N, C-alpha and C positions, 0 to 999 in steps of 0.2 A: 315735309318731304314728302316725294310721292311715293306711295306704298308697293310693292312689286304685284301685290294683288288685292285691288281696295273692293272686297266683295262685304255688304253689304248685310246685316241681319235680316234674316229674313223676315215678317209681320205677319206673327201667327200665334197661336193658343200658349200653353204653357208648354214650357220646355221639357224635351222629353232625351235627354241625350242616351245616344246609340249606348249599347252594351258592350262594342269593339274590343277584346282582347278580354271579355271577364272570367273566362273559364280561366286566362296565363296566370289573371293577377293572383289568383289565391295559390297558386302554389309557388309560380315562377319569383310571384314578391320574396316569398321568403327564402329561395334558393340566391337570390339578386342580395338580397339583402345581407348574406353570409361573404359577400365579396367587399364588405369595408371590414377598414378599423375603427379604430376609436375616433381617427380624424377624419373620417371621411376619404381615407383615402386606397387607391385599391390595394390590396394584398393577396395573399396567396390564400386559398377558399378551401371549406371542406369541398365532398363532392357534391355537385349542387344535387338541389332534391327536384327529381322529376317531376312532369306537369301530366295528370290523368287526363286523356283526350278522346277513349275512344267512346263512339256514340251508345254502346250499350251502358257507361258506367252510371250515369245518371239521365232520367228519360228526360227529365225537365232541364238539362242545360242546351245550349247551344255547342254544338262541336265546330271548333273553329275550323275557316276555309285557311287555304293558302295565303290569301289576301290579311286575312287577323294576325298573320305569324309574321308579318314582314314590321322592323322594328320603324319607328320615326323620330325624327329630333323632336322633344316635345315643346309644347307650347300649350300657354293656358290665357285669361283673363283673371288679374290680378285677386278677385272676388266674387261679385256677381257676375252670372253669367248674361249672354243678351234676351231678350223676346226672342219666342220661335222656334224652330227647329232647324239645325245646321243642312248643310247639304251633303249628300252622299258622301261617306269618306271623312269626313271631319269630325271630332270630338269635341264637344265645348267642357273644359273641364276649369277649376280655380284652384290656383298657385296654395290656397290656403290649404287646401285639400292633400294636396302634396306631401308626401314622405318617400323617404330612399327603401322604407319597409314595404308599400305600399306602390312601387314600381316596375311593371313587369317587364320596359324595357330597361331597365339601368345598367347591366352589365354590355348592352348593347351600346350602350350612348355614354360609357364612363371614359374618356381619354387616359391613358394612362404614361404617354411620353413628359416627362418631368420638361419646364420652361428651360432652357439651355443659356447659360453665359455666351454673351458673342462681344465681338472686337469689331475694329476699323480698320482693313489696312489702308496704305496708302492707295486712293484711288487712282483708278486707271485714266480718267478724264480731268486734262488738267483745271475746269472747272468746278468739278464736282467738290463739295465741301463736307468737313465734318464737324459736328457742334453744334452746328445751325438749324437749318429746316430740315423737319422730319415730314413724313408720308403717311398719312390712315388711310383705309381703304375700308367701302362700305360696300358689300358684295352679296347678293343675292342669289345662293347657289339655285335652290329650287323653290317652291311655293310653299310659304309655312306649314301647312298640314301633310306637304307630299313630300319631304326631307328625308332620302333614307338616312336609318343611322348607321349605315355599314357599306355604304357605295352601291352598286347596282349594274346588271349587266348590260352597260354599255362604253364603250368610246369618247362618247359626245357628252361629254363635261368640263366646266371651267376647273381648270384641271393647273390650277397658277402653280407656277414657280420660282417664280423671282419676288422671294421672300427677302432677300438683301436687301433691298430698297424699302422695305416696309417697317415701321416702327408700331401698330395696330391694325387688327382685320376687326371689323364689325360684321359677324352675322347676323345680316342684315335681313328682316320679315316682318311679319306682325299683319295684321288686319280684322276688321269688324266683323268679318264673316266666320275667321276662324281662331285667332287667339290675336295678341295683343303684346304677351311677354314670349321669347323667342329664344331657347338656349341652343349656341353653338353642337353641332353632331361630330362626334369623336375624331372621324378621320380626319374632316378642317382644322382641328386643334393639335391631331398630334402632331402632320405634317406642320403646323408653325410653331409649335414649342421645339421642335428639331431642330427647325431654323433659328429660334430666339425670339419667335413674335409672339404678343401677346392675342388674344384673341376673347373678344366682349360678346356676349348677348345682346340684344336688342327689345328694349320696354320700347314700346310705340302706341304712343296717345293719338288715335288718330284724327285733322279735322274733320267736324261735322260733315263736311262734303262726303267725306268718306267713309262715314257714320261712326263717326266717333260720340262719344256718351261722356261728361261730363260724371258721370258716377262712379265711372273707371277711374277717373283722377281721384277723386274722394275715395275710393276702395283700394289703392295703389297707399297714399297718403294717412290712412286710416291708425289711429293709435288704438291700444286697447287700455284698459282700467289702470294699467300700472305705467300707463302715458309710453309705451313701447311702440314699434313701429312693426308690428306682425309682416309686414309683407318686403319690407326690408330683410328682416331675420332669414325671409325664407328663402331670398333671393341670393342672402350668401350662403346658405344651405345646399342651394339647387349648385352654384357655381365651385365650392370647394366639393360637393359631391361628383360631379362630372368633370372636375379636374382644368373647366377652361380662367377667364382670369378676370372677369368684373363685367359691369353690363353700361351699355351707351342708354341713356336716358333721354327721349325726344318727345317730349309735351306738349303737344299739337291741336285739342280742345280746347275750343275758345268760351270763354263763358266765363270763366273763372274773376275773383275778387283778392282784395291784396290778404287776405284773411289767407285763401288756398295757398297763395302764392308765399307767405311765410311758413306754410306745412311743408310745401313741397322742400322748401331751404332746409328744413329741420329733418324731414324725410333722407335727404340728400347727405346730410350729415351724420344721421341715425347708422345708413348704410353704408358709407365710408368709412366711418369710426369701426365700424362689426367688421368690415370685409380687409381694411388696411395690415391686421397684424398677421394676413394669409394673406398679400399682397397683389389681394383683388385693386381694381383701378375703376374709375366711373367716370364717364366722357358725358359733359351736358348738350344736348342741341338747342342753335339761341331760337329759341319760339318763345315760350311762358316768360313774360320777364312780370317785373317786380309789382305790378298792379294786377296780376293774374290771369291776365289777358293773354291771348297770343299775337305778338307783334312783333315777328321777324327782325329783328335791328340790322343784321349784315355789317356785325360789330360787333366788340367786349367795350361796353359802354354803363354810364350809372341806372342803367334801367336792367340789367342782366348781370351783373359784377356780382351782384349777392350770389348767385347759382355757382360763380368760380370762387371767391375769396369775398368772405365777411369780418366782421369786425374780431370774431374768434378766430379765426386762419381758415386754411382751406377747405373747399365746401364739393368740389369737384376736382379732379385732377387734370380735366383738357374740358376745354370746350369746342364743338363744331360750330363755327361762326357760318353763318347762311349765304346761300348763292349771293345775296342781294347787296356786299361786299363791294367800297369802290377802293381804291388805292389809298385815299385821304383819309375810310374808317379803318385801313387795316393799319395805316399808319399809325392813328391815335389809339388803336387798338394794344400793338404792341407797348406803345408808349405806358398806357396803363396798367398792364399788366408789369410791366416792371414799378411800377408807384407802388402796387399793391405788393410787390416783393416776390412778384413769381417767373417764368422765361416766358418771354412773346413766344418762345418755340411749341408753348402748351396751348397754341391756338391752334388750330385746323380752319384754313379757308376754305372752303367748300369746291372745288373743280366737278362738277356735272359733265360728266363723258359716255353718260346712259345711252344719249343718240345717235353722238355724231365720235365718240370715241377720239382718235387723234387731230380730227380736224377741228374739234371744237376749239369757239376762238376763247381764248384765255387771257386776261392780261396778267403776263408772267411776270412783267418786272415789278408787279404793285406786289407782289410776294416772293419772289427769287431772283431778284435782279442781279446782272451779269457783275456789275461796280461797286458796289457796296454791299454791306451787310446784309443777307437773309430778313425778310420782314418778319414775318411769321411761316408756320408749317401749312403745310397742305395737305385735302383730304379729298379724294378722289371717291367721287358718287358712283357707282355701278361701272366701271371697270370693266367687269363681265362682257360688255360690248363685244371685246375681241371677238368673243366666240358668236355671240348672238347674232352680230351682224352679216356672217358668212353664210353663204348659200353653198359651199363647200364643209362641213362643221368634222371632217376625218379629226384624228390626232396631228398630222404634221400641219395640216392650214391653220387651224387654230395657234399651234404654236411659233408660226412662222407668223401670225398676227400678234401673237402677245408677245413676240420677242420684238417687234416697231413697236408697241407703246412702250414698252419700259424702256427699249436702249434706245432709240431710234430708226432715223429710213437708211442710215450706215451698217445698223445691226452690228456694230463696232462700236463698244462705249468708250475704247480710247478715240477712235477717227470719227466723229458725227459729220453727217453730211452740213457742209455747210449753208446759212440761210433755211435752216428747216424751222417751221412755225409752232411745230409742236415741240415743246421742250422737253423731252423726255426724260427721266428719274436718274437716268445714268448718267444725264449730263450737268447733272446738279446738286445730288446729293451721293454719299459718298456710301459704298454698299458696307457689308457688314457679311462676318462668319461665323461660324461653330464650329470651326475644324482646328480643334485645342489637342486633343491629344490621340495615343496608340489603342485601339487598333483605330483604320480608319477604311472606308472601303466608299466604291460610288458605281452604282452597273448602271447608271446611266437613264433609270425606271423614273419617268414622271409624274407614274402615282395612276395611269391608265393607261392603255392601249389594245388592238384590235385581238389580239393574244397573247399565251404568256407562257415564255420560254423558262427552261432551264438547263443552264449547260450546253446552250445554242438552241437547245431543243426543243421542240411545242409539244406542251405539257396541257392544252387548252385552247380548244379553236374558239374560244366565246370571247367576245366582244367586253372590258370590263373595267370599273374605275372604284378607286378607294385611296382616298390622298394619302391613310394613314402605311400607306406603304412606297411612300414615294421617297427618294433619296436625296440626299442633302447635294446637290446639283451646282455644278459653278457659279459664282453670283453674279459676275461680270462677262457676259455673251454677246457675241464671243470676242475677245481681245487676240486677233491676229496681225501677227507680227512678220513682213514679207517684202523681202526688195524684189518683188516677182507681181506673177496677177494670186489676184487672193482666191482663196476656194471657197466654196460655200461651206460652211460651217450650220450643221444643226442637230437640232435630235430626231431620228427618225425609227419610223414604226414597221418597216418593213423588215426587218430582220434587228434579233436582240442575244444576246448572252443569258440574263436574267431579267423577268420582270417585263415591260414592253415595248423597250425602247433601247438605242445603243446613238451614239454619237457617230456622226456622221461628216466626213472631210470630201470633198470630193471638189473636180474643176483638172484647167490642166494649172500644174506646177511649173511654174520656170525659174522658181529659186525655191531653198529652204521655207519653212511657211513654220512658225511659233503660233500655236494655239493654245494660250492663255487657261488653266484652268482653276485650281482653287487658292485663294485663299488661305495661307494656315497659319498657328502659332503653333508648331509641334514638335515637343523637344524629343532630339533623336539619338536615343539609345546608340552604341556601337553595333547592335545587333541588328539595326534595321534594314527591313529588306521591302523592295517594291515592284509591285508582280503589276502587269498588263495584261489584261487578254484581247487580243484585236486581230483583225483579217482583212485582207487584200482583196477587194473584189475586182478591181480592175487598176492595170499598170503595177509595176512594182518600183517600192517606196523601201527608204532608211527611216527607218522608227528611231528617235534619241526621247529621253525623260529628262528634263527639266527639272532640278530642285533647289531655289534660291534660300540662302542663308543668311540672307539680309533682305530689306525692303529698298524700294527704290529712295534715290534723296529726295524728290518731290513727286506732288500729284504729276499724273499723266509718263514723269518718268519711265527708263525701261530696266526691268525688271533683270536682277544680277541673276540668272540660272549658270549653274556650273551642269552641262552636261553629259549624260552618260549611257551609252551606246546601247537598245533594247535589244534589237535583230533585225534582218534584212529580209519582210517576208512578200510572199509570192503566192499567185493561189485564192484560192476561196475559204480557205478552211480557218476556224479560230485557233489561234496558237498563243501559248502564255509564254510571257517574257517576264523574269527574273532577275532583278540590280540591285547586291547590295549596293547600301548606301553604306559606308564608309568615312564615319566625320568624329573629328575631334571630340571628347566629353564636352559638354554643355552647348551642342549645336542644336539649335533652331531651327525647324524649317517652317519661311515665312509663305514660297509656293511654290506650286506645283504648274506642269506645263510641257506639253510635247511636243518635240521637233519632226517634220513630216521633210526629206528628202525625194525630189524624184530619182528615180535608177532609169527615167527614159524620156518622150518625148509626147509621149502617150497621156490623154486624163486618166487620172487615179480617181478612186474610189475605194476608201479606207474608214474601216469604224471601230471604233475603242469602246467592247464592250465590257468594261470594268477594270477599273483602279483599285489596289490597295495598296495600302502602307500598313507594315507590323513588325512586330521584333522577331525574332526565330526562335525563342522561347516557346517550349514546347507546348501547345495548347489544349486544351480538352475539349470535344465537341460540347454546345450543351446539352443540360439535362432534360430529360423527359418529362413532356407535361402531364399531372398527373391524369386521374379516372377522367376519361373523353366519357359525355352523356349526351344522350337524346334527351331534353326538357322537354321538347312538344314537335309535333307532327302532324300533318293534314296530308290525307292520300285520294286521290282518285284519278283514274281514268290512266294508270300506269306511271305516276307523276307524284311527286312528292315533293310537299314543304316543310321545314325543320330549321329548328332551332339545335345548335349543341351547343355544351359547357363543357369546360376543362379546368384543373386545377392547375393554375402558374408554377412553371420552371422556377426550383431557386435558382438563382445566378443571373447574371444582365443577360437580358433579351429582347431581341430588337423588334420581333413579332411572331406571331405565329401562322402556319401555312397549316390546309385543311385539303385534303387530298380523296379520291373515291377512286377505292380497287376495284374493279373490271371483274368477272369472272374468268378472265386470261390471263391476269394479271398485272394488267396495263396499271398505271397510277394516272388520272387526272386530274391536275390540281383543279379545285374549286372556288379559292378564294384565299384570304390572311385578312388579319386584324393583328392590331395590338395589344386587344385586351382579351378575356378570356371568354369568350362567346362568339358564335356566331349564324347568323341568320342563313340559312341556302334555298332561295326562292324556287326551284323548281328540277329535281332532282329526277333523271328519266329511268324508268325501267332498265335492265339490260334482258335480253332473250333469257328464257329460264331464272333467269335469277331469284331465291328464294328470299333471299335477305339484301341490302346494297351493305357493303361493310366502306366505314370513314376514316381516317386517319387525321391526326394533329402532330404535327412538327415543331420544336423552338428552333428558331431561327438566331443566330448570332449577325455582331458586328459586321466580320465577314464573309458575313451567309452560308455560315456551316449549320449543318440540320442536326438538327437531335434524333435518336432515334423516335419511333412513333408509338402515340396512342390509340388504341382503335375502341369500334365501336360497328354496330350493327344496328338497322332497320331494317325488321319483318317486313316484306311487302304483303299487304292485303287482299 
């Protein structure tokens, strides 16, 4: 499988790994280690240990530069390092040398959102099926050695939001010139987990043509004197410590033999045995076969089945079947899985979308026929094409393209375009949801934007991305029911109530239009209240809220909403509508929607800035975070790069937000994270300012803010 960046190691003399972050490792490693409990899960921690960085402190030590302080997703070689010297900005590291205690970026790379359980609503499309084919997605978010741990100051990012159709995300990457074991970054894991999607790291043993070396395969499967697999134990430790869900193992370095193949199978079994009690999973890529050679089969067959299931039982949880598949090979693969006592839907048939996206020629009937049961599941290779192929890579242009990829040309999962060649996921598989309890809120924040809003006001003009701040967005975008002209419905970035985006409904309404929002399974107490924050920018509309207390009778059927009048809005200001949901005891909400009724003949432009559902029981705002500390900093020319860390707040916290308090008292949003540490890449000194003031606040599920914890950084 083609790597996203296939840099061959430079031929040279002995390796001299760079000492990047060397100053941080001594102090920050100890502080970060305190964030781990006995099981490796993130817990409330004592105040972090500050890292001493002044130049005069140690004349022989390098003072960190702003680039040194930037944390990145972790990557390694399984054991031995390449010959030569890495390119600038790349650090060659052995996974066997890694430990949580020695990891200076641990607090920045640890995901904290647990994997949410999810359910399957009755699909909006009559052909979408539950319990059959599923979808995996292999995504390269950035180069292996340059994958920011906590977002970056740009809105140009693959901000995946269609989690409802995914069953697994592989954080694709690795190369011979950087490292071949890649751990996912925390924002991707946190966003995926909020939507119930597990995330796998990648073990990529590259083809020889891409710099692969068979010794790395042997390093991966080596045994110690007691017969254990030390790299397998490290992979489990990394996944548990960082908080992700397992590994995609891709052994494409040719030249092995049957002995090496047997060792690989034993390694996979050991990896799975160690990880399964913790919910970790393994996906095996169809490359190496039982001879030890690389021979892509495009099938599950007698040459590779032992990496899926052998006489002793399960070896891998699923297999990603190479692109060489045919209709016959997939049918035979599904049948073989059944004879092995496994589900045919544990096989992912590879679908290459890297170059042509929705114009890719896919033999859909070989995987997901319309007229009979699905044959196997399927996996997208590089669906970030929806961003990469664009000339205009603004957030709005990206989401229009991404919606078309996942929903189809009609941009409505309930009404697909007739005769479309691209079989969009919304027309094939049932969407899933994690919205099962109160309180629930959505501000339609996609995890990136061109500025940051709070209460409808701009609190930062800087572009940003951080998927961990993404909301649980509607899964089926956009199911619109109207007897008149269909308005355009989209996530828009020109204005927002909170975060970087809002839901925009625009166009000429000739009849009421129902916009389906979230599929839910929320028990409704008698004290339930629903709130909308919305604004009319053009035209006048009547707004109603729909709550479904039962499901449609069949896929594609009408959702039986009960409508409650919100408020007739006009003008450009944000308004809040509060509606009491009076329901008999035992009532469950199965879906939410809004209905827009035109008040005239002019085109309308209506925004939904936030939706929340909660009970009226008095709620305390979240507790303030503990002591905020600058753990490392570097200054030059009136600009600082720094790392902040704090103690987690007790109780439920959605995420944390960090702001700067300027000398005039103005608060400026700098960033957010689900963890308890944040890197700030470039803080500008204000005129006459002697020390920069920073605050961190906890944010709960309804976006209520805690009181601040504060600290300062003296300017030098």
